N, C-alpha and C positions, 0 to 999 in steps of 0.2 A: 348584016350582022352574022357574021359568020363566027361564031364562037366555037371554040374548040370544045366539043362536047366530051371528048375523052379526057381532057385536062380537068374539067370540072368534076367529071366522074372520079378521076383518080384523086383529086383533092378531097373530095367527099369521103372516099374510102380511107385516105390518110387521116382525116379528122376523126372518123369513126374508130380507126385503129388506135389513134392516140387516146381517145376517150376510153376505149376498152383497156388499154394498158394502164391508164390512170386508175380506172375502176378496179382492175386486177390488183394493182398495188394497194389500194385502200382495202380491198377484200382480203388480201394477204395479211395486212396489219390486224384486221379484225379477227381473222382465223387464228393468228398467233396469240392475240389477247384471249380468244375463246379457249385455245388449248391451255393457256396458263390458268384461266378460270376453271377449266375442266380438272386440272390437277388439284386446285383449291377445292373444287366441288367434290372430288373423290375423297379428299381428306375430311371434308365436312361430313360427307355421307358415312365414312368410317367412324368418325367421332359420334355421329348421331346413332349409328348402329350399336356402338359400344354403350352409349348412354341408354338406349332402349333396352339392351340386355341387362344392364345394371338395374334399371328401373323395374324390369320384370322380376329379377331376383329379389329386389327389395320388396316388391308387392307380394311375392310368394312368401318371403320371410314375415312380412306384416300379417298376412293371412294366417300363417302358422302361429305366430305370436298371439294374434287375436283369438284363435281357437283355444290356445293354452290358457289365455287370460279368461276366456269365457268359461272354460272348465274349472279354473281356479275360483272364479267368482261364483259359479254355481255351487261348488263345494263350500265356499264361505257362507253363502245364503242358506244352504242346508244345515250347516253347523250352527248358524245363528238361529234358525228355526228350532233346532233341537235344544239349544240353550234356552230359547224363549219358553218352550214347553217345560223344560226342567225347572226354570225359574217359577213358572206358574204352578207346577206341582209342589215346589218348595214353599211357595207362598200359601198354598192351600194347607200344606202340612203345618206351616208356622201358625196359621190362623186356628187350625184344629188344636195345636199344642197350647196356644194362648187361651183358647176357650177351656181346654182341660185344666190349665193352670188357674184360670179364674174360678172354675168349679172347685179345684183342689184347694185354692186359697180360702174359699168360703167354708169348705169342709174342715180345713185346718183351723179356721177361726172358731168353728163350732167345737172342734176337739179341744182347742185351747181353753175355751170357756168351761168345758167339762173337766179338764185337768185342773184349772183354777179352783173349781168347786171341790174336787177331790182333795187338793192340797189344803184347802181351807178346812175341810172336814178332818183330814189327817192331822193337821196342826192342832185343831181344837181337841181331838181325841188324845193326842200326845200330851198336850198341856193338862188335860183332865187327868190322865193316867199319872203323869209326873207329879201333879199336885197331890193326888191321893196317895202315891207311893211315898212322897216326901212327908206327908202328914203321918203316915204309919211308921216310918223309920225315925223320924225326928220329932217327937211330940213336945220335947222340952224346948226346942228352938222356935221362936216365933217368926223367923225369917221365911220368906216365901221364894221358892225357886221356880223360875219359868223357863220353858223350853225356848230354844232359839227361834225367833220369828222368821217366817219366810215371806219375802216381799212378793205379794201376788198382784200388787197394783201397778206393776211395771208394764212394759210393752207386751206385744204378742209373740215374744220369743219362746217358742215351744220347747226348744232344747233346754233353756234355763229353767222353765217350769218343770220339766221332767226331772232335771237334776235336783231341783228344790224338793220335789216329791220324794225322790230317792233319799235325799238327806234327811227328810222328816221321818221316813220309815226307818232308816238306819239309827237315827237318834232315839226313836221309840223302842228299838230292838224288838220289833214285832213285824211279822211278815205283812207285806202290802196287801195280800189277799185277806189277811185277818182284819186289817184296817177297813178294807172295802166291805167285808162281811159285817163288821161292827157298825159301819156307816149305814148299811142297808137295814 
């Protein structure tokens, strides 16, 4: 068996060389695909970098806006607190005023009662004076003259009562101080 060792060895080298060429061909295709993918990858990286820069600017803008909104919100809270204190002060003043009005109303009611009594006294005195004056000036006429009546049974309208008292005084042609002095 004399085999030609050189031929086997050369055949083996040829097979290995063919395998290497085939492998280089496949590797070349893969490298070409990788280079194409590299261009796509670079474009993707550029887009990603741009997106990152945009996101960083947006985050910075959001931080700035959040700071402004925080400041604005803090001002609104402080303004609301000032308004709340002002409303509380106004409420206290209103309650004080209401209390004073209630006290004033009771004082006005007391004054109204006193004015009614004075008007009644003045009216009585006027009627008495007019009756006596009429009797002196007209003894031959039996008619009886009465002074205008003042309605004191009405409501608690102080202005109307004061006006009625002034009318009674004017009708009597006697100073109100004299009517009060006579009443005393």
